[in-house]
N, C-alpha and C positions, 0 to 999 in steps of 0.2 A: 783641292780645287772643288770637289763635290760639296763639301761642307760649306765652303764660302759661297758657292752658287746657291745652295739652299737657303742660306741666311739672306743673301741679296735678293733672291727671287722666290720667296716662300710659296706663293700661289702656284707658280709654274712647277716648282719642285714637288709640291703635293700632287699635282696632276700626273707627273712622271712616276711618282711612287704608286699612285692608283693604277697606272697602266702597266708598269713593269715590276714594281716591288723592289725589295732590297733584301740582301742576305741577312740583315739584322732582324728581319721579320720571320724568315724561314728560308731553307735552301731552295734555290731555283736556278735555272739555266741562263736566263737573261735578266738583267737588272738595270735599274737606273744608273748604277755605276758603270755597267757595260756600255749603255747608250752614251753617256757623257764621254767615256774613253774613246769610243769609235768616232764620235763627233769631233773631239779634239784631234784625233789622228787625221781626219779629213782636212781640218783647218791647217794642220801642220804641213800638209802637202800643197795647200792652195794659198797660204798667206803667211804672215809673220809670227806664227805660233810655233814654238819648238818644245822639245821635251828631253828629259834626261831620265834614264831608268835607274831605279834603286830598289832596295828591299822594302817589302811591306812591313809596317810597324803597327803596334797597338792592335786595334780591332782587325786590321788587315794583315796580321803577322803570318797568316797561312799562305799568302801570296809571296812567292820567292822574288818576284819583280813587279813593281808598280811604276806608273809614269808620274813624273813631276813636271808640270807644264808651266811655260812662261812665254811672255811676249818678247820678240826680238826688238832691238838688239839686246843681247844678254850681257849683263854687267860682267866685267872681268873678274870681280870678286862678288860672289853671291852666296847666299845661305839657302840650303835646301830645307824646306819646312815640311817635315813628315807629319802624319796625323798624331804620332806620339808627342811631338814637340808642340803642336798647336792645341791639342786637347786640354791639357792642364790649364794654360792661361785662359781658355774659353770656359773653364768650369766643368769639364768632363773627365771621366776616367779614360785613359788611353785605350783600354780594352773594350770600351763600349762605343756604340755609334748612335748619335742623336738623330732621330728622324725629324729634323727641323722643319 
């Protein structure tokens, strides 16, 4: 979700990177990833956004659980697209994070 947001809204994502930074830049307590996750959590309680928990992959392998977000209604058959699955077709190594 974060990568796709950054590609769709590069100027806003750059502002958020300037404000909170990213663990790809250096270790930190609060990041743009945290902000987006908290915001999606608020949306899931207020509207038709839902999530599924799964293991962190690729660059985020150190997270035992991450959120996979989607709009409702959720299809009966769906494919969870992890960073590891999305990175390669987008031209990135799964163990790296592009600050788009």
